[in-house]
Gaussian input, Z-matrix of N, CA and C with variables (Angstrom, degrees):
# hf/3-21g

backbone

0 1
 N
 C     1     B1
 C     2     B2     1     A1
 N     3     B3     2     A2     1     D1
 C     4     B4     3     A3     2     D2
 C     5     B5     4     A4     3     D3
 N     6     B6     5     A5     4     D4
 C     7     B7     6     A6     5     D5
 C     8     B8     7     A7     6     D6
 N     9     B9     8     A8     7     D7
 C    10    B10     9     A9     8     D8
 C    11    B11    10    A10     9     D9
 N    12    B12    11    A11    10    D10
 C    13    B13    12    A12    11    D11
 C    14    B14    13    A13    12    D12
 N    15    B15    14    A14    13    D13
 C    16    B16    15    A15    14    D14
 C    17    B17    16    A16    15    D15
 N    18    B18    17    A17    16    D16
 C    19    B19    18    A18    17    D17
 C    20    B20    19    A19    18    D18
 N    21    B21    20    A20    19    D19
 C    22    B22    21    A21    20    D20
 C    23    B23    22    A22    21    D21
 N    24    B24    23    A23    22    D22
 C    25    B25    24    A24    23    D23
 C    26    B26    25    A25    24    D24
 N    27    B27    26    A26    25    D25
 C    28    B28    27    A27    26    D26
 C    29    B29    28    A28    27    D27
 N    30    B30    29    A29    28    D28
 C    31    B31    30    A30    29    D29
 C    32    B32    31    A31    30    D30
 N    33    B33    32    A32    31    D31
 C    34    B34    33    A33    32    D32
 C    35    B35    34    A34    33    D33
 N    36    B36    35    A35    34    D34
 C    37    B37    36    A36    35    D35
 C    38    B38    37    A37    36    D36
 N    39    B39    38    A38    37    D37
 C    40    B40    39    A39    38    D38
 C    41    B41    40    A40    39    D39
 N    42    B42    41    A41    40    D40
 C    43    B43    42    A42    41    D41
 C    44    B44    43    A43    42    D42
 N    45    B45    44    A44    43    D43
 C    46    B46    45    A45    44    D44
 C    47    B47    46    A46    45    D45
 N    48    B48    47    A47    46    D46
 C    49    B49    48    A48    47    D47
 C    50    B50    49    A49    48    D48
 N    51    B51    50    A50    49    D49
 C    52    B52    51    A51    50    D50
 C    53    B53    52    A52    51    D51
 N    54    B54    53    A53    52    D52
 C    55    B55    54    A54    53    D53
 C    56    B56    55    A55    54    D54
 N    57    B57    56    A56    55    D55
 C    58    B58    57    A57    56    D56
 C    59    B59    58    A58    57    D57
 N    60    B60    59    A59    58    D58
 C    61    B61    60    A60    59    D59
 C    62    B62    61    A61    60    D60
 N    63    B63    62    A62    61    D61
 C    64    B64    63    A63    62    D62
 C    65    B65    64    A64    63    D63
 N    66    B66    65    A65    64    D64
 C    67    B67    66    A66    65    D65
 C    68    B68    67    A67    66    D66
 N    69    B69    68    A68    67    D67
 C    70    B70    69    A69    68    D68
 C    71    B71    70    A70    69    D69
 N    72    B72    71    A71    70    D70
 C    73    B73    72    A72    71    D71
 C    74    B74    73    A73    72    D72
 N    75    B75    74    A74    73    D73
 C    76    B76    75    A75    74    D74
 C    77    B77    76    A76    75    D75
 N    78    B78    77    A77    76    D76
 C    79    B79    78    A78    77    D77
 C    80    B80    79    A79    78    D78
 N    81    B81    80    A80    79    D79
 C    82    B82    81    A81    80    D80
 C    83    B83    82    A82    81    D81
 N    84    B84    83    A83    82    D82
 C    85    B85    84    A84    83    D83
 C    86    B86    85    A85    84    D84
 N    87    B87    86    A86    85    D85
 C    88    B88    87    A87    86    D86
 C    89    B89    88    A88    87    D87
 N    90    B90    89    A89    88    D88
 C    91    B91    90    A90    89    D89
 C    92    B92    91    A91    90    D90
 N    93    B93    92    A92    91    D91
 C    94    B94    93    A93    92    D92
 C    95    B95    94    A94    93    D93
 N    96    B96    95    A95    94    D94
 C    97    B97    96    A96    95    D95
 C    98    B98    97    A97    96    D96
 N    99    B99    98    A98    97    D97
 C   100   B100    99    A99    98    D98
 C   101   B101   100   A100    99    D99
 N   102   B102   101   A101   100   D100
 C   103   B103   102   A102   101   D101
 C   104   B104   103   A103   102   D102
 N   105   B105   104   A104   103   D103
 C   106   B106   105   A105   104   D104
 C   107   B107   106   A106   105   D105
 N   108   B108   107   A107   106   D106
 C   109   B109   108   A108   107   D107
 C   110   B110   109   A109   108   D108
 N   111   B111   110   A110   109   D109
 C   112   B112   111   A111   110   D110
 C   113   B113   112   A112   111   D111
 N   114   B114   113   A113   112   D112
 C   115   B115   114   A114   113   D113
 C   116   B116   115   A115   114   D114
 N   117   B117   116   A116   115   D115
 C   118   B118   117   A117   116   D116
 C   119   B119   118   A118   117   D117
 N   120   B120   119   A119   118   D118
 C   121   B121   120   A120   119   D119
 C   122   B122   121   A121   120   D120
 N   123   B123   122   A122   121   D121
 C   124   B124   123   A123   122   D122
 C   125   B125   124   A124   123   D123
 N   126   B126   125   A125   124   D124
 C   127   B127   126   A126   125   D125
 C   128   B128   127   A127   126   D126
 N   129   B129   128   A128   127   D127
 C   130   B130   129   A129   128   D128
 C   131   B131   130   A130   129   D129
 N   132   B132   131   A131   130   D130
 C   133   B133   132   A132   131   D131
 C   134   B134   133   A133   132   D132
 N   135   B135   134   A134   133   D133
 C   136   B136   135   A135   134   D134
 C   137   B137   136   A136   135   D135
 N   138   B138   137   A137   136   D136
 C   139   B139   138   A138   137   D137
 C   140   B140   139   A139   138   D138
 N   141   B141   140   A140   139   D139
 C   142   B142   141   A141   140   D140
 C   143   B143   142   A142   141   D141
 N   144   B144   143   A143   142   D142
 C   145   B145   144   A144   143   D143
 C   146   B146   145   A145   144   D144
 N   147   B147   146   A146   145   D145
 C   148   B148   147   A147   146   D146
 C   149   B149   148   A148   147   D147
 N   150   B150   149   A149   148   D148
 C   151   B151   150   A150   149   D149
 C   152   B152   151   A151   150   D150
 N   153   B153   152   A152   151   D151
 C   154   B154   153   A153   152   D152
 C   155   B155   154   A154   153   D153
 N   156   B156   155   A155   154   D154
 C   157   B157   156   A156   155   D155
 C   158   B158   157   A157   156   D156
 N   159   B159   158   A158   157   D157
 C   160   B160   159   A159   158   D158
 C   161   B161   160   A160   159   D159
 N   162   B162   161   A161   160   D160
 C   163   B163   162   A162   161   D161
 C   164   B164   163   A163   162   D162
 N   165   B165   164   A164   163   D163
 C   166   B166   165   A165   164   D164
 C   167   B167   166   A166   165   D165
 N   168   B168   167   A167   166   D166
 C   169   B169   168   A168   167   D167
 C   170   B170   169   A169   168   D168
 N   171   B171   170   A170   169   D169
 C   172   B172   171   A171   170   D170
 C   173   B173   172   A172   171   D171
 N   174   B174   173   A173   172   D172
 C   175   B175   174   A174   173   D173
 C   176   B176   175   A175   174   D174
 N   177   B177   176   A176   175   D175
 C   178   B178   177   A177   176   D176
 C   179   B179   178   A178   177   D177
 N   180   B180   179   A179   178   D178
 C   181   B181   180   A180   179   D179
 C   182   B182   181   A181   180   D180
 N   183   B183   182   A182   181   D181
 C   184   B184   183   A183   182   D182
 C   185   B185   184   A184   183   D183
 N   186   B186   185   A185   184   D184
 C   187   B187   186   A186   185   D185
 C   188   B188   187   A187   186   D186
 N   189   B189   188   A188   187   D187
 C   190   B190   189   A189   188   D188
 C   191   B191   190   A190   189   D189
 N   192   B192   191   A191   190   D190
 C   193   B193   192   A192   191   D191
 C   194   B194   193   A193   192   D192
 N   195   B195   194   A194   193   D193
 C   196   B196   195   A195   194   D194
 C   197   B197   196   A196   195   D195
 N   198   B198   197   A197   196   D196
 C   199   B199   198   A198   197   D197
 C   200   B200   199   A199   198   D198
 N   201   B201   200   A200   199   D199
 C   202   B202   201   A201   200   D200
 C   203   B203   202   A202   201   D201
 N   204   B204   203   A203   202   D202
 C   205   B205   204   A204   203   D203
 C   206   B206   205   A205   204   D204
 N   207   B207   206   A206   205   D205
 C   208   B208   207   A207   206   D206
 C   209   B209   208   A208   207   D207
 N   210   B210   209   A209   208   D208
 C   211   B211   210   A210   209   D209
 C   212   B212   211   A211   210   D210
 N   213   B213   212   A212   211   D211
 C   214   B214   213   A213   212   D212
 C   215   B215   214   A214   213   D213
 N   216   B216   215   A215   214   D214
 C   217   B217   216   A216   215   D215
 C   218   B218   217   A217   216   D216
 N   219   B219   218   A218   217   D217
 C   220   B220   219   A219   218   D218
 C   221   B221   220   A220   219   D219
 N   222   B222   221   A221   220   D220
 C   223   B223   222   A222   221   D221
 C   224   B224   223   A223   222   D222
 N   225   B225   224   A224   223   D223
 C   226   B226   225   A225   224   D224
 C   227   B227   226   A226   225   D225
 N   228   B228   227   A227   226   D226
 C   229   B229   228   A228   227   D227
 C   230   B230   229   A229   228   D228
 N   231   B231   230   A230   229   D229
 C   232   B232   231   A231   230   D230
 C   233   B233   232   A232   231   D231
 N   234   B234   233   A233   232   D232
 C   235   B235   234   A234   233   D233
 C   236   B236   235   A235   234   D234
 N   237   B237   236   A236   235   D235
 C   238   B238   237   A237   236   D236
 C   239   B239   238   A238   237   D237

   B1=1.4719
   B2=1.5180
   B3=1.2835
   B4=1.4538
   B5=1.5522
   B6=1.2562
   B7=1.4375
   B8=1.6153
   B9=1.3302
   B10=1.4274
   B11=1.5112
   B12=1.3555
   B13=1.4479
   B14=1.4996
   B15=1.3533
   B16=1.5135
   B17=1.4966
   B18=1.2793
   B19=1.4795
   B20=1.5805
   B21=1.3255
   B22=1.4323
   B23=1.5410
   B24=1.2847
   B25=1.4499
   B26=1.5159
   B27=1.3041
   B28=1.4887
   B29=1.5462
   B30=1.3163
   B31=1.4099
   B32=1.5304
   B33=1.3100
   B34=1.3604
   B35=1.4555
   B36=1.3421
   B37=1.4826
   B38=1.5220
   B39=1.3481
   B40=1.3928
   B41=1.5222
   B42=1.3946
   B43=1.4420
   B44=1.5045
   B45=1.2899
   B46=1.4776
   B47=1.4722
   B48=1.3808
   B49=1.4960
   B50=1.5098
   B51=1.3368
   B52=1.4931
   B53=1.5238
   B54=1.4144
   B55=1.4839
   B56=1.4799
   B57=1.3223
   B58=1.4176
   B59=1.5849
   B60=1.3077
   B61=1.5514
   B62=1.5244
   B63=1.3541
   B64=1.4168
   B65=1.4383
   B66=1.3463
   B67=1.4128
   B68=1.4949
   B69=1.4056
   B70=1.4225
   B71=1.5836
   B72=1.2192
   B73=1.5127
   B74=1.5719
   B75=1.2677
   B76=1.4718
   B77=1.4606
   B78=1.3225
   B79=1.4833
   B80=1.5065
   B81=1.2696
   B82=1.3736
   B83=1.5721
   B84=1.3466
   B85=1.4104
   B86=1.4932
   B87=1.3736
   B88=1.4052
   B89=1.5478
   B90=1.2665
   B91=1.5412
   B92=1.5490
   B93=1.2819
   B94=1.4700
   B95=1.5118
   B96=1.2382
   B97=1.4566
   B98=1.5581
   B99=1.3216
   B100=1.4144
   B101=1.5914
   B102=1.2985
   B103=1.5476
   B104=1.4054
   B105=1.3854
   B106=1.4335
   B107=1.5198
   B108=1.3222
   B109=1.4674
   B110=1.4565
   B111=1.2798
   B112=1.4771
   B113=1.4694
   B114=1.3265
   B115=1.4456
   B116=1.5114
   B117=1.3245
   B118=1.4372
   B119=1.4905
   B120=1.3222
   B121=1.4411
   B122=1.5204
   B123=1.2819
   B124=1.4874
   B125=1.5473
   B126=1.3402
   B127=1.3601
   B128=1.5801
   B129=1.2477
   B130=1.4954
   B131=1.5489
   B132=1.3149
   B133=1.4412
   B134=1.5122
   B135=1.3221
   B136=1.4001
   B137=1.4992
   B138=1.3651
   B139=1.4234
   B140=1.5588
   B141=1.2817
   B142=1.5252
   B143=1.4421
   B144=1.3509
   B145=1.4730
   B146=1.4819
   B147=1.2655
   B148=1.4502
   B149=1.4576
   B150=1.3234
   B151=1.4867
   B152=1.5324
   B153=1.3062
   B154=1.4647
   B155=1.4968
   B156=1.3551
   B157=1.4858
   B158=1.5203
   B159=1.3728
   B160=1.4397
   B161=1.4846
   B162=1.3041
   B163=1.5125
   B164=1.4813
   B165=1.3632
   B166=1.4362
   B167=1.5272
   B168=1.2966
   B169=1.4942
   B170=1.5452
   B171=1.3179
   B172=1.5064
   B173=1.5835
   B174=1.2775
   B175=1.4925
   B176=1.4723
   B177=1.3019
   B178=1.4594
   B179=1.5504
   B180=1.2667
   B181=1.4856
   B182=1.5346
   B183=1.3747
   B184=1.4526
   B185=1.4999
   B186=1.2584
   B187=1.4971
   B188=1.5164
   B189=1.2429
   B190=1.5019
   B191=1.4759
   B192=1.3671
   B193=1.4940
   B194=1.4929
   B195=1.3789
   B196=1.4908
   B197=1.5080
   B198=1.3072
   B199=1.4958
   B200=1.5335
   B201=1.3362
   B202=1.3489
   B203=1.5154
   B204=1.2659
   B205=1.5135
   B206=1.4800
   B207=1.2921
   B208=1.5446
   B209=1.4703
   B210=1.3083
   B211=1.4573
   B212=1.5904
   B213=1.2500
   B214=1.4437
   B215=1.5609
   B216=1.2491
   B217=1.4719
   B218=1.6066
   B219=1.3222
   B220=1.4039
   B221=1.5968
   B222=1.3083
   B223=1.4281
   B224=1.5268
   B225=1.3158
   B226=1.4799
   B227=1.5711
   B228=1.3705
   B229=1.3801
   B230=1.5656
   B231=1.2694
   B232=1.5369
   B233=1.4781
   B234=1.3293
   B235=1.4525
   B236=1.4655
   B237=1.3414
   B238=1.4881
   B239=1.4947
   A1=108.61
   A2=119.20
   A3=124.10
   A4=111.92
   A5=115.53
   A6=121.62
   A7=103.76
   A8=112.14
   A9=118.01
   A10=108.59
   A11=119.41
   A12=122.85
   A13=108.57
   A14=114.20
   A15=119.43
   A16=107.56
   A17=117.84
   A18=125.65
   A19=107.83
   A20=118.17
   A21=119.37
   A22=113.09
   A23=116.37
   A24=120.74
   A25=110.56
   A26=115.29
   A27=121.70
   A28=104.58
   A29=115.19
   A30=121.88
   A31=108.42
   A32=119.39
   A33=126.58
   A34=112.09
   A35=117.55
   A36=121.03
   A37=109.87
   A38=114.58
   A39=119.12
   A40=119.71
   A41=112.20
   A42=118.46
   A43=113.15
   A44=117.93
   A45=127.10
   A46=110.25
   A47=113.04
   A48=117.11
   A49=107.61
   A50=115.11
   A51=121.48
   A52=106.93
   A53=110.92
   A54=118.44
   A55=110.55
   A56=119.45
   A57=122.10
   A58=105.98
   A59=112.09
   A60=118.87
   A61=104.67
   A62=119.40
   A63=124.00
   A64=113.32
   A65=119.77
   A66=123.53
   A67=114.20
   A68=114.78
   A69=122.02
   A70=109.85
   A71=112.86
   A72=119.94
   A73=109.45
   A74=116.00
   A75=118.25
   A76=110.94
   A77=121.23
   A78=122.43
   A79=105.55
   A80=118.88
   A81=128.77
   A82=111.69
   A83=115.77
   A84=121.25
   A85=108.91
   A86=117.83
   A87=122.05
   A88=112.66
   A89=113.45
   A90=116.83
   A91=105.23
   A92=113.01
   A93=122.54
   A94=110.49
   A95=119.98
   A96=123.87
   A97=110.94
   A98=114.85
   A99=122.03
   A100=111.65
   A101=115.46
   A102=119.69
   A103=107.93
   A104=116.22
   A105=124.56
   A106=109.73
   A107=116.95
   A108=120.52
   A109=110.40
   A110=116.69
   A111=123.79
   A112=113.35
   A113=118.55
   A114=125.46
   A115=108.70
   A116=119.87
   A117=119.73
   A118=110.95
   A119=118.75
   A120=125.65
   A121=111.09
   A122=119.19
   A123=122.04
   A124=109.67
   A125=120.57
   A126=126.18
   A127=110.26
   A128=118.20
   A129=121.93
   A130=108.08
   A131=115.70
   A132=119.69
   A133=112.91
   A134=120.51
   A135=123.48
   A136=112.95
   A137=116.85
   A138=122.00
   A139=116.20
   A140=115.14
   A141=124.87
   A142=105.78
   A143=116.15
   A144=125.36
   A145=108.31
   A146=117.67
   A147=124.00
   A148=111.12
   A149=117.88
   A150=123.85
   A151=108.39
   A152=115.75
   A153=121.58
   A154=107.33
   A155=115.42
   A156=123.65
   A157=108.92
   A158=113.71
   A159=117.77
   A160=109.37
   A161=117.99
   A162=124.53
   A163=114.05
   A164=118.57
   A165=119.56
   A166=111.84
   A167=112.84
   A168=118.28
   A169=106.45
   A170=111.11
   A171=116.56
   A172=107.83
   A173=115.34
   A174=125.66
   A175=108.86
   A176=116.97
   A177=116.79
   A178=104.19
   A179=116.46
   A180=125.13
   A181=107.13
   A182=115.86
   A183=118.47
   A184=110.31
   A185=116.56
   A186=125.11
   A187=109.36
   A188=118.57
   A189=121.11
   A190=108.50
   A191=114.30
   A192=119.57
   A193=112.72
   A194=121.40
   A195=123.09
   A196=111.88
   A197=115.64
   A198=115.15
   A199=115.71
   A200=119.14
   A201=121.00
   A202=116.46
   A203=116.56
   A204=124.22
   A205=109.54
   A206=117.73
   A207=121.25
   A208=109.25
   A209=118.64
   A210=121.86
   A211=112.77
   A212=118.34
   A213=122.92
   A214=112.69
   A215=114.53
   A216=121.48
   A217=111.04
   A218=118.29
   A219=119.93
   A220=113.04
   A221=112.72
   A222=118.49
   A223=113.15
   A224=116.80
   A225=123.39
   A226=115.37
   A227=116.36
   A228=125.06
   A229=113.69
   A230=116.65
   A231=123.48
   A232=110.71
   A233=117.24
   A234=120.36
   A235=108.78
   A236=117.44
   A237=121.85
   A238=108.57
   D1=131.78
   D2=179.88
   D3=-80.99
   D4=147.01
   D5=-178.04
   D6=-84.88
   D7=147.76
   D8=-178.95
   D9=-80.36
   D10=140.22
   D11=-179.62
   D12=-77.87
   D13=128.47
   D14=-179.04
   D15=-123.41
   D16=139.83
   D17=176.58
   D18=-64.70
   D19=145.12
   D20=174.00
   D21=-59.69
   D22=145.89
   D23=179.20
   D24=-72.10
   D25=138.08
   D26=-178.16
   D27=-123.89
   D28=140.72
   D29=-178.73
   D30=-155.00
   D31=155.07
   D32=170.82
   D33=-71.43
   D34=124.02
   D35=177.38
   D36=-110.94
   D37=114.68
   D38=179.63
   D39=-74.98
   D40=-10.09
   D41=-179.88
   D42=-78.14
   D43=132.13
   D44=175.86
   D45=-135.42
   D46=138.16
   D47=-179.40
   D48=-141.27
   D49=138.62
   D50=175.53
   D51=-146.95
   D52=149.47
   D53=170.62
   D54=-87.95
   D55=141.74
   D56=175.89
   D57=-74.39
   D58=147.46
   D59=178.53
   D60=-69.25
   D61=129.25
   D62=171.59
   D63=-66.03
   D64=155.07
   D65=177.70
   D66=-69.14
   D67=-42.53
   D68=171.58
   D69=-160.15
   D70=148.32
   D71=-179.54
   D72=-112.96
   D73=139.61
   D74=173.07
   D75=-72.07
   D76=158.01
   D77=175.28
   D78=-129.20
   D79=113.63
   D80=2.30
   D81=-82.53
   D82=158.80
   D83=178.71
   D84=-69.60
   D85=-42.62
   D86=175.13
   D87=-150.27
   D88=145.23
   D89=-179.04
   D90=-139.53
   D91=130.89
   D92=172.53
   D93=-122.21
   D94=139.26
   D95=177.57
   D96=-141.71
   D97=112.93
   D98=179.54
   D99=62.08
   D100=42.76
   D101=179.04
   D102=-86.94
   D103=143.18
   D104=171.37
   D105=-125.03
   D106=152.31
   D107=-178.53
   D108=-151.77
   D109=153.22
   D110=175.10
   D111=179.85
   D112=-161.11
   D113=-177.09
   D114=-122.70
   D115=111.45
   D116=-179.14
   D117=62.16
   D118=-126.86
   D119=177.87
   D120=-85.92
   D121=-4.57
   D122=-177.61
   D123=-90.29
   D124=97.92
   D125=-179.94
   D126=-78.08
   D127=119.42
   D128=-174.96
   D129=-97.61
   D130=-48.71
   D131=-177.05
   D132=-119.28
   D133=140.22
   D134=-179.22
   D135=-134.24
   D136=142.07
   D137=173.07
   D138=57.11
   D139=41.09
   D140=-178.63
   D141=-71.73
   D142=129.64
   D143=167.22
   D144=-119.87
   D145=127.88
   D146=-179.09
   D147=-148.72
   D148=129.90
   D149=175.79
   D150=-131.03
   D151=113.70
   D152=178.55
   D153=-110.84
   D154=123.59
   D155=171.52
   D156=-110.88
   D157=164.74
   D158=179.19
   D159=-56.73
   D160=136.94
   D161=-178.46
   D162=90.97
   D163=-5.51
   D164=-176.55
   D165=-70.95
   D166=148.92
   D167=172.25
   D168=-128.35
   D169=139.04
   D170=-176.82
   D171=-121.50
   D172=153.21
   D173=168.10
   D174=-123.21
   D175=146.95
   D176=-175.91
   D177=-130.36
   D178=108.06
   D179=-175.23
   D180=-124.32
   D181=146.32
   D182=176.52
   D183=168.95
   D184=157.78
   D185=-179.17
   D186=-68.42
   D187=160.12
   D188=177.07
   D189=-58.34
   D190=137.91
   D191=178.67
   D192=81.71
   D193=3.42
   D194=-178.65
   D195=-76.52
   D196=-19.63
   D197=-179.78
   D198=114.57
   D199=12.31
   D200=179.50
   D201=-60.38
   D202=-48.67
   D203=175.38
   D204=-62.08
   D205=-40.72
   D206=179.58
   D207=-62.07
   D208=-47.59
   D209=178.12
   D210=-61.00
   D211=-40.59
   D212=174.62
   D213=-62.56
   D214=-44.81
   D215=173.71
   D216=-62.53
   D217=-38.22
   D218=175.55
   D219=-66.06
   D220=-43.62
   D221=179.81
   D222=-65.80
   D223=-37.01
   D224=179.39
   D225=-76.53
   D226=-9.51
   D227=-178.68
   D228=80.96
   D229=10.16
   D230=174.73
   D231=-73.23
   D232=-25.52
   D233=177.65
   D234=-124.09
   D235=132.46
   D236=-176.67
   D237=-104.41

């Protein structure tokens, strides 16, 4: 039996969020060259190269266990 098509729910969302404009940004904002990261003896990421300049947009895609969360923790300073 086929499911009936239903329009997506729409509602008024009172939540609003914005970042303040920074006074000035360094260029580059962040640069990594040949960075490796992991937990103890378990190396998760190797030879990372990353160059973020003002106005950059990034997307983070990968299979499970590829190191996406590890990279985010590294970028946020949660992982040294």
